[in-house]
C-alpha positions in Angstrom: -15.4 -7.7 -19.7 -12.2 -6.4 -18.2 -11.2 -2.9 -19.0 -8.1 -2.5 -21.2 -5.4 0.1 -20.3 -3.9 2.6 -22.7 -1.0 0.2 -23.6 -3.5 -2.5 -24.5 -2.7 -4.6 -21.4 -5.4 -5.8 -19.0 -5.6 -5.9 -15.2 -3.6 -8.8 -13.8 -1.8 -9.5 -17.1 1.5 -8.4 -15.5 1.2 -11.3 -13.0 2.3 -14.8 -13.8 -0.6 -16.9 -15.1 -0.8 -19.3 -12.2 -1.0 -16.4 -9.7 -3.8 -14.6 -11.5 -6.6 -16.4 -9.8 -5.0 -15.8 -6.4 -4.5 -12.2 -7.3 -8.2 -11.7 -8.3 -9.5 -13.6 -5.2 -7.3 -11.6 -2.9 -8.7 -8.3 -3.9 -11.2 -8.4 -1.0 -8.9 -10.0 1.5 -7.8 -7.9 4.4 -4.2 -6.7 3.8 -1.6 -5.1 6.0 -2.1 -1.4 5.4 -1.3 1.9 7.1 -3.7 2.6 10.0 -4.7 6.0 8.6 -3.8 8.2 5.6 -4.6 11.3 7.6 -1.0 12.6 7.6 0.2 11.1 4.4 1.2 12.6 1.0 0.0 10.8 -2.1 2.5 10.2 -4.9 2.9 8.2 -8.1 5.7 5.9 -8.9 6.4 4.2 -12.2 8.0 0.7 -12.2 9.4 -1.4 -15.0 6.9 -4.1 -15.8 9.1 -7.0 -14.4 9.8 -5.1 -11.1 6.1 -4.4 -10.6 5.3 -8.0 -11.2 7.8 -9.1 -8.5 6.5 -6.4 -6.2 2.9 -7.6 -6.7 3.9 -11.2 -6.1 5.7 -10.2 -2.9 2.6 -8.2 -1.7 0.5 -11.3 -2.2 3.0 -13.5 -0.3 3.1 -11.0 2.5 -0.6 -10.3 2.5 0.2 -6.6 2.3 -0.8 -3.7 0.1 1.9 -2.7 -2.5 1.9 0.8 -1.0 2.8 -0.7 2.4 5.8 -2.6 1.0 7.0 0.5 -0.8 6.8 2.6 2.4 8.7 -0.1 4.3 11.4 -0.3 1.6 11.8 3.5 1.5 12.0 3.7 5.3 14.7 0.9 5.3 16.7 2.7 2.6 16.6 6.0 4.5 17.8 4.2 7.7 20.7 2.7 5.8 21.5 6.0 4.2 21.5 7.9 7.5 23.7 5.2 9.1 26.2 5.4 6.3 26.3 9.2 6.4 26.9 9.2 10.1 29.9 6.8 9.5 31.2 9.2 6.8 30.3 7.0 3.8 28.0 7.3 0.9 25.4 4.6 0.8 
């Protein structure tokens, strides 16, 4: 039996129904991840349910861990921000 979370939802429920099997079967698949967590800081991020569903689907499509996609997105945002600041604009 699947474990229910505090809000009553169950694992995988946030994903579209046709993708649930793919999600469950991909749990053991090798994903693109950071080489090491040796010099990393752990944090928690809360996402709206729909945004998390889209992120989870993108992670499946890219065969990457969600954390890896979030790191890539933050790095890209920081690059754009730095470039805009050097040009005297706000991002």
